C-alpha distance (Angstrom), angle and dihedral (degrees) to the residues before:
residue distance angle dihedral
M1 . . .
R2 3.81 . .
D3 3.85 91.3 .
R4 3.80 90.2 50.8
L5 3.82 91.6 52.2
L6 3.80 91.3 47.6
S7 3.80 90.0 52.2
Y8 3.81 90.1 68.4
F9 3.83 90.3 66.5
P10 3.84 118.5 88.3
R11 3.78 115.5 -88.3
G12 3.76 113.4 -95.2
T13 3.80 93.8 32.9
D14 3.79 109.9 140.0
T15 3.82 111.6 -103.7
I16 3.80 92.3 -134.2
H17 3.81 91.4 52.8
R18 3.81 92.1 48.0
S19 3.79 90.6 49.6
T20 3.80 90.0 49.0
W21 3.80 92.7 54.0
L22 3.79 90.5 46.1
F23 3.81 88.6 52.9
F24 3.81 91.4 53.1
A25 3.81 91.1 46.2
G26 3.79 89.8 52.6
L27 3.79 91.6 46.0
W28 3.81 90.4 50.5
T29 3.81 90.5 52.9
Q30 3.80 92.2 47.2
S31 3.80 92.8 48.3
W32 3.82 91.4 52.4
L33 3.80 91.3 49.4
A34 3.81 91.0 48.1
A35 3.81 91.4 48.4
L36 3.82 92.0 50.8
W37 3.80 93.8 44.2
E38 3.81 96.7 45.8
N39 3.83 95.0 32.3
H40 3.82 88.3 -133.0
W41 3.79 111.8 122.7
I42 3.79 91.3 -164.7
W43 3.81 86.0 88.3
L44 3.81 87.1 74.3
L45 3.81 88.2 70.3
A46 3.81 89.2 70.3
V47 3.82 93.9 84.3
P48 3.83 99.5 47.5
V49 3.82 90.8 43.6
A50 3.82 91.9 49.7
F51 3.81 91.1 44.7
I52 3.81 91.8 51.5
L53 3.81 90.1 50.0
Y54 3.81 89.4 50.3
L55 3.81 91.9 50.6
S56 3.80 89.7 47.3
I57 3.79 89.5 59.3
L58 3.81 92.9 41.9
D59 3.85 97.3 46.9
F60 3.79 120.8 -28.2
R61 3.82 90.3 -160.3
I62 3.81 85.6 80.2
I63 3.80 90.3 57.1
F64 3.80 90.5 48.1
F65 3.80 91.6 55.7
L66 3.81 89.2 44.6
L67 3.81 87.4 55.1
L68 3.81 92.3 49.7
G69 3.79 91.5 48.7
S70 3.79 91.7 50.7
I71 3.83 94.9 53.3
P72 3.84 96.7 82.0
L73 3.82 90.4 47.2
S74 3.81 100.7 39.1
T75 3.78 120.6 120.9
E76 3.78 132.8 -148.7
M77 3.79 116.7 -122.9
V78 3.80 129.9 -171.5
L79 3.80 112.5 -145.0
E80 3.80 126.9 -143.6
N81 3.81 92.4 -99.6
G82 3.80 90.9 57.4
L83 3.80 95.3 -104.1
G84 3.78 119.0 127.4
T85 3.79 130.6 -142.2
D86 3.81 138.6 176.8
L87 3.79 115.4 -122.0
P88 2.93 131.0 -116.9
T89 3.81 93.7 -6.5
E90 3.80 103.7 61.9
P91 3.83 96.3 53.7
L92 3.81 88.6 47.3
I93 3.82 91.2 49.1
I94 3.80 91.8 51.5
G95 3.81 92.6 44.3
L96 3.80 92.6 49.7
M97 3.79 90.3 48.3
L98 3.80 90.3 56.1
V99 3.80 93.6 43.9
G100 3.81 92.1 45.3
W101 3.77 96.1 50.3
S102 3.82 90.6 45.2
Y103 3.80 89.4 53.2
F104 3.80 92.7 47.9
L105 3.80 92.1 50.0
L106 3.81 92.1 49.3
H107 3.83 94.3 46.7
F108 3.79 99.9 30.6
P109 3.86 96.9 125.7
K110 3.81 92.6 65.7
F111 3.80 94.2 53.7
G112 3.78 120.0 93.6
G113 3.78 126.8 -147.9
A114 3.81 101.3 -120.5
F115 3.78 94.9 100.6
L116 3.80 95.0 42.0
S117 3.81 92.7 48.5
H118 3.81 94.8 49.2
P119 3.85 111.5 116.5
V120 3.82 91.9 -121.7
T121 3.81 91.5 54.5
L122 3.80 93.0 45.5
L123 3.81 92.3 50.6
L124 3.79 91.3 46.7
L125 3.80 90.3 52.6
L126 3.81 89.4 47.4
H127 3.81 88.9 52.1
L128 3.80 89.9 52.0
A129 3.81 91.3 46.9
W130 3.81 91.9 51.5
T131 3.81 89.3 48.8
L132 3.82 86.7 56.2
V133 3.82 91.4 50.0
T134 3.81 92.6 50.7
T135 3.81 90.1 45.2
L136 3.80 90.0 58.6
H137 3.81 88.8 50.1
S138 3.83 94.4 43.0
R139 3.80 124.1 130.9
D140 3.82 86.7 -136.0
M141 3.79 108.1 30.9
V142 3.83 95.3 179.7
V143 3.82 92.7 58.1
S144 3.82 91.8 42.9
L145 3.80 92.1 49.0
K146 3.82 90.4 54.7
F147 3.80 88.7 50.3
L148 3.82 91.3 49.6
L149 3.80 92.6 49.5
A150 3.81 91.5 50.0
K151 3.80 91.2 50.6
G152 3.80 89.3 47.6
W153 3.79 95.9 55.2
Y154 3.82 93.4 42.4
L155 3.79 90.6 51.2
S156 3.82 93.2 44.4
T157 3.81 95.2 49.4
F158 3.79 104.4 33.7
Y159 3.80 99.2 35.1
F160 3.79 111.4 28.6
L161 3.80 100.0 25.4
A162 3.81 93.6 38.5
A163 3.80 91.1 52.6
Y164 3.81 88.7 54.1
L165 3.81 96.6 46.3
L166 3.83 102.1 38.9
R167 3.79 100.8 53.7
P168 3.83 106.1 119.7
A169 3.81 116.4 62.3
G170 3.82 88.2 -121.2
Q171 3.79 90.5 63.2
I172 3.81 90.2 51.5
R173 3.82 90.9 53.9
I174 3.79 89.6 50.9
M175 3.81 88.0 51.0
V176 3.81 91.0 53.0
W177 3.80 94.3 50.1
V178 3.80 91.9 44.3
L179 3.81 87.8 56.1
I180 3.81 99.3 40.1
V181 3.81 100.0 49.7
P182 3.86 95.7 56.1
A183 3.82 89.4 41.2
L184 3.81 89.2 54.6
L185 3.80 89.2 50.5
S186 3.81 90.6 53.4
I187 3.82 90.6 46.9
G188 3.80 90.5 52.5
I189 3.80 93.7 50.2
I190 3.82 92.1 45.4
W191 3.82 91.5 48.8
I192 3.80 92.5 50.4
R193 3.81 89.8 53.1
H194 3.79 94.0 40.9
A195 3.81 91.4 51.1
T196 3.82 89.4 64.4
F197 3.83 86.4 62.8
N198 3.85 93.1 44.9
F199 3.82 89.9 -108.6
S200 3.79 90.4 -73.5
F201 3.80 123.0 176.5
E202 3.79 92.3 -132.6
D203 3.81 93.1 58.3
I204 3.83 101.6 43.0
R205 3.82 89.1 99.3
R206 3.82 91.7 59.0
V207 3.78 97.3 59.2
L208 3.82 103.8 48.6
H209 3.82 100.9 77.3
P210 3.02 128.9 137.4
F211 3.81 96.0 14.3
Q212 3.79 100.9 49.9
R213 3.80 137.4 29.2
N214 3.82 92.6 -144.2
H215 3.79 142.3 -19.2
V216 3.82 92.5 -90.1
N217 3.82 92.2 60.6
Y218 3.81 89.5 44.7
A219 3.80 93.0 51.1
A220 3.81 92.2 43.3
M221 3.80 92.5 54.6
L222 3.82 93.1 47.9
S223 3.81 92.5 45.2
L224 3.80 96.0 50.4
L225 3.81 90.1 47.4
L226 3.82 92.9 51.4
P227 3.85 93.6 83.0
W228 3.80 88.1 53.3
V229 3.80 90.9 50.3
L230 3.82 87.3 54.3
Y231 3.83 88.8 45.9
L232 3.82 89.7 66.9
R233 3.80 91.4 66.0
G234 3.80 91.1 78.3
S235 3.81 92.6 63.8
L236 3.83 94.9 52.7
N237 3.80 124.2 81.9
R238 3.79 120.0 -127.4
G239 3.78 113.5 -98.5
S240 3.80 94.0 19.3
R241 3.79 120.8 132.1
L242 3.79 89.6 -120.5
R243 3.82 89.8 58.7
A244 3.83 88.2 57.8
L245 3.81 89.8 49.6
W246 3.82 88.5 49.4
W247 3.80 90.4 57.1
A248 3.80 88.9 50.9
L249 3.81 88.9 50.8
V250 3.82 90.9 52.8
V251 3.80 91.6 50.2
V252 3.82 91.7 49.5
W253 3.81 91.1 47.6
L254 3.80 93.8 50.5
A255 3.81 91.0 45.8
A256 3.82 90.5 51.9
I257 3.81 90.6 52.0
L258 3.81 90.9 47.3
L259 3.82 91.9 50.2
S260 3.80 91.5 50.0
Y261 3.82 87.0 75.4
T262 3.80 92.6 -144.2
R263 3.80 117.6 148.1
A264 3.81 93.2 -162.5
A265 3.82 90.6 57.5
Y266 3.81 92.9 54.1
L267 3.80 90.9 48.3
A268 3.82 93.0 45.2
I269 3.81 93.3 53.2
L270 3.81 92.8 48.3
L271 3.81 91.8 48.2
A272 3.81 92.3 46.5
A273 3.82 90.6 51.2
F274 3.81 90.1 48.8
A275 3.81 90.0 47.1
A276 3.82 90.8 51.8
L277 3.81 89.0 56.6
L278 3.81 91.6 47.3
L279 3.81 90.8 48.9
R280 3.80 91.1 56.2
I281 3.81 94.3 49.4
R282 3.84 91.7 40.4
W283 3.78 95.9 -119.9
F284 3.78 94.6 112.5
L285 3.81 100.9 96.5
P286 3.84 95.5 46.8
V287 3.81 88.7 52.5
V288 3.83 90.4 48.4
Y289 3.82 92.2 53.5
L290 3.81 91.4 43.8
T291 3.81 89.9 52.4
L292 3.79 90.9 47.9
G293 3.80 90.7 50.7
L294 3.80 93.0 48.6
T295 3.81 90.3 49.7
V296 3.80 91.2 53.6
A297 3.83 90.1 47.2
V298 3.81 92.7 51.1
I299 3.80 92.2 48.9
A300 3.80 91.0 48.2
G301 3.80 90.2 49.3
L302 3.80 93.2 50.8
S303 3.80 90.7 47.9
R304 3.81 93.3 53.3
K305 3.82 112.0 98.7
N306 3.84 88.8 -13.2
S307 3.81 91.5 -73.2
Y308 3.80 89.2 160.9
L309 3.82 88.0 76.8
D310 3.81 87.9 74.3
L311 3.83 87.6 69.7
A312 3.82 93.4 61.1
P313 3.82 109.7 129.3
N314 3.80 130.2 -124.7
Y315 3.82 101.4 -103.4
D316 3.82 94.8 -149.5
R317 3.81 95.3 48.0
T318 3.83 97.8 41.9
I319 3.80 99.4 89.9
S320 3.80 142.1 137.5
H321 3.81 119.1 -85.5
T322 3.79 130.2 -143.6
Q323 3.81 96.3 -164.0
F324 3.80 121.4 65.7
D325 3.83 92.4 -142.0
D326 3.80 89.7 55.5
L327 3.81 89.9 48.8
M328 3.80 92.4 53.3
D329 3.80 90.9 47.5
A330 3.82 91.1 48.9
T331 3.80 90.3 49.2
V332 3.78 91.4 56.8
K333 3.82 90.4 48.3
M334 3.84 92.2 47.1
E335 3.82 90.3 -118.5
D336 3.81 100.0 113.4
I337 3.80 110.4 118.4
S338 3.83 96.7 -141.8
T339 3.81 92.2 51.1
M340 3.79 94.1 45.6
E341 3.82 93.1 45.0
R342 3.80 86.9 55.5
L343 3.79 89.0 52.7
Y344 3.83 89.2 49.9
R345 3.81 90.2 56.9
W346 3.79 94.8 39.8
V347 3.80 90.5 56.7
A348 3.81 89.0 50.8
G349 3.80 89.4 48.3
A350 3.79 91.7 52.3
H351 3.81 90.2 53.5
M352 3.82 90.3 47.5
S353 3.81 91.1 52.9
V354 3.81 89.0 56.8
A355 3.82 91.1 50.4
E356 3.86 93.4 50.3
P357 3.82 106.9 19.6
W358 3.82 100.7 157.9
L359 3.81 109.8 38.4
G360 3.80 102.0 9.9
F361 3.79 126.6 -147.5
G362 3.81 94.3 -62.9
P363 3.83 133.0 -87.5
G364 3.80 114.5 -61.0
T365 3.83 95.5 9.2
F366 3.83 103.8 105.3
T367 3.81 95.2 100.3
R368 3.81 92.0 53.2
Y369 3.80 97.7 52.1
Y370 3.81 111.1 26.1
K371 3.83 101.1 86.8
P372 3.86 96.7 80.0
F373 3.83 89.6 52.9
T374 3.81 97.1 53.2
V375 3.82 124.3 110.5
S376 3.80 113.4 -130.5
G377 3.81 92.5 -143.6
F378 3.83 89.8 69.7
R379 3.78 95.6 48.5
T380 3.84 118.3 128.6
Y381 3.80 136.7 -172.6
V382 3.83 91.5 -88.9
S383 3.81 98.4 45.0
D384 3.81 91.7 110.5
N385 3.81 84.4 77.5
E386 3.79 96.5 -155.0
E387 3.82 91.2 173.7
K388 3.85 89.2 56.4
S389 3.80 94.4 -130.7
G390 3.79 121.3 173.3
I391 3.78 137.8 -109.8
H392 3.84 94.2 -74.4
S393 3.80 95.9 -130.4
Y394 3.79 119.6 80.9
F395 3.79 92.6 -160.1
L396 3.80 92.9 53.4
M397 3.80 89.7 42.5
V398 3.81 90.5 57.5
L399 3.81 89.7 48.6
V400 3.81 93.3 50.9
E401 3.79 96.2 42.4
Q402 3.83 101.4 34.6
G403 3.80 103.9 24.4
F404 3.81 129.9 -127.1
P405 3.84 93.1 -53.2
G406 3.81 89.7 55.5
L407 3.81 92.5 50.7
F408 3.82 91.1 45.7
I409 3.83 92.0 52.8
F410 3.81 91.8 46.3
L411 3.81 91.7 50.6
L412 3.81 90.7 48.4
F413 3.81 89.2 53.6
I414 3.81 91.4 51.2
L415 3.80 92.5 47.3
A416 3.82 90.0 49.2
V417 3.81 90.3 53.7
L418 3.82 91.9 48.9
H419 3.82 91.3 46.7
T420 3.81 89.0 52.0
G421 3.80 91.9 51.5
Q422 3.81 92.4 48.4
R423 3.82 91.6 46.6
I424 3.80 93.0 53.8
I425 3.80 94.2 46.2
S426 3.82 92.1 45.8
R427 3.80 90.8 49.9
K428 3.77 94.8 44.8
R429 3.80 119.6 18.7
N430 3.82 94.0 -163.4
S431 3.80 101.9 62.3
P432 3.82 107.9 128.0
T433 3.81 93.0 175.3
A434 3.81 92.9 54.3
M435 3.80 93.4 45.1
A436 3.82 93.8 47.8
A437 3.81 93.6 44.7
T438 3.82 93.2 47.2
A439 3.82 93.8 46.1
S440 3.81 91.2 47.3
F441 3.81 90.0 48.5
I442 3.83 90.2 51.8
V443 3.81 91.0 51.2
I444 3.80 88.9 53.3
L445 3.83 91.2 49.4
V446 3.80 90.5 54.8
F447 3.79 90.3 53.5
L448 3.81 91.6 44.7
S449 3.79 90.0 57.9
I450 3.81 90.2 66.1
N451 3.83 102.9 21.2
D452 3.83 141.4 43.4
L453 3.79 102.5 -124.1
V454 3.83 112.8 135.7
E455 3.81 95.3 95.6
T456 3.83 92.7 53.8
D457 3.79 125.4 95.8
K458 3.82 96.2 -132.6
I459 3.81 95.1 55.9
G460 3.81 112.2 7.2
S461 3.80 92.1 59.4
F462 3.82 91.1 61.2
F463 3.80 92.4 44.4
F464 3.81 90.0 66.8
L465 3.81 94.5 31.7
C466 3.81 93.7 58.6
A467 3.80 91.0 47.9
A468 3.82 90.8 51.0
L469 3.82 92.8 49.9
L470 3.80 91.5 50.1
V471 3.80 92.5 50.4
H472 3.79 92.0 48.7
T473 3.81 92.7 47.6
D474 3.80 90.6 47.5
L475 3.81 91.9 53.1
L476 3.79 91.9 45.8
E477 3.81 92.5 51.2
M478 3.82 90.9 49.1
G479 3.79 90.1 52.8
K480 3.79 94.3 -111.7
S481 3.79 117.3 134.5
P482 3.81 113.3 -124.9
E483 3.79 118.5 -140.7
G484 3.76 120.7 -63.9
P485 3.82 131.6 8.0
N486 3.77 108.9 -32.1
D487 3.76 144.7 178.6
T488 3.81 102.9 -98.8
R489 3.81 93.0 -162.4
T490 3.78 118.1 106.5
E491 3.76 119.0 -107.8
E492 3.80 90.5 -107.0
E493 3.83 91.7 56.6
S494 3.79 91.8 46.7
E495 3.80 90.8 50.2
G496 3.79 90.4 51.8
D497 3.80 92.4 55.3
S498 3.79 92.3 57.7
Q499 3.81 102.1 49.6
V500 3.79 107.9 140.4
T501 3.78 115.5 -139.6
Q502 3.76 126.7 -167.6
């Protein structure tokens, strides 16, 4: 019987491969029968889970690209026990972490130390270590432990594993297309839904499910991917039909960002474009340090004699808006409810940082402990916070939950990443990977200033991914071999091999 089944495969097909496909066909049949018999359709997951495990053994790079492609289409689910997860991304992230670390342990002798000894890597590991320290000191260790585990598998998969798998420039182009095509699909579906509401600002929140939690996450993902959309231009010849399609892609991408009605996205794109100019003329880092100094000065000024109390909103006039023009006007007048609710929580966060300046309250605990530290003068209509959202500033969140040392380490990591990007671009003007990764990283930083997004699959994954690509490119340009087998050609040579002609 088995020989007869195998005879239906083309001649020359490897016997092991034919047996493998027969196994999956049998498993598919069994899972359907089990689902019908038990009336539990979860049995149908047996085949995709088994197939993913098989691919992991065969070549886990395939699973990594599957993970990247699923990010734009992933959905957030709340489980019966109250915990939330992103499907299918989070199980894939955890699985790849386990597979990746197993591979590294088995093949450790052939890995060098250039990547691990890079300043960015060392600071990232220090950040993780301090997160562990503050977890052990946390006021709610269970919540903090979950936060630590999430950071661990994001860092493992999107920093260490990504740096290993995305070495040649060709792999990076595959990564970009794997991300852009599903993102375009989500844009198309969202536009079709949004068109039924005449693309109104008030109804943007209705049309994002199941792909996005809210319009800020949607806009953040599109904005951070925009530099990678522009990155594709280098692999297309002038005058080719694909170059014309690329221009159409850019127009669609910008239109999608515009129709997301997200102020942070508009600001992030403008700042990233300005930063790209500064990177080329080597003024970027001085401007970064000047901005950091001005931020510290403003905070110190607001803290003096409680001057921050002058920013307290008018409770009756700080409301939600249904028209985007009204929202922009209210933002300028400091009467927008989302902006002022952020200020309400930031003030509470500042008071919390004074109460626990060294070790903080513990990772992931802000929402549980901030209410006693709030100032009633900043209260808004949504201050009850029924959805239990966070502080809306990742930098301030790190300060509150991990103390001043935690914020200092995190800022050092960010500065090290930006220094690496500037160093590569200064050394070699034509480095599309470095420019795209640095610009994307800057977009993420803008969003992090007013949101808590690192531990989310749509944004946090790229935060570590961009850092990993910059470190790898830096090592390659310095003539140091990153870990594992790699493409020893320069980025310029790799780009030349992939020119598309029409």
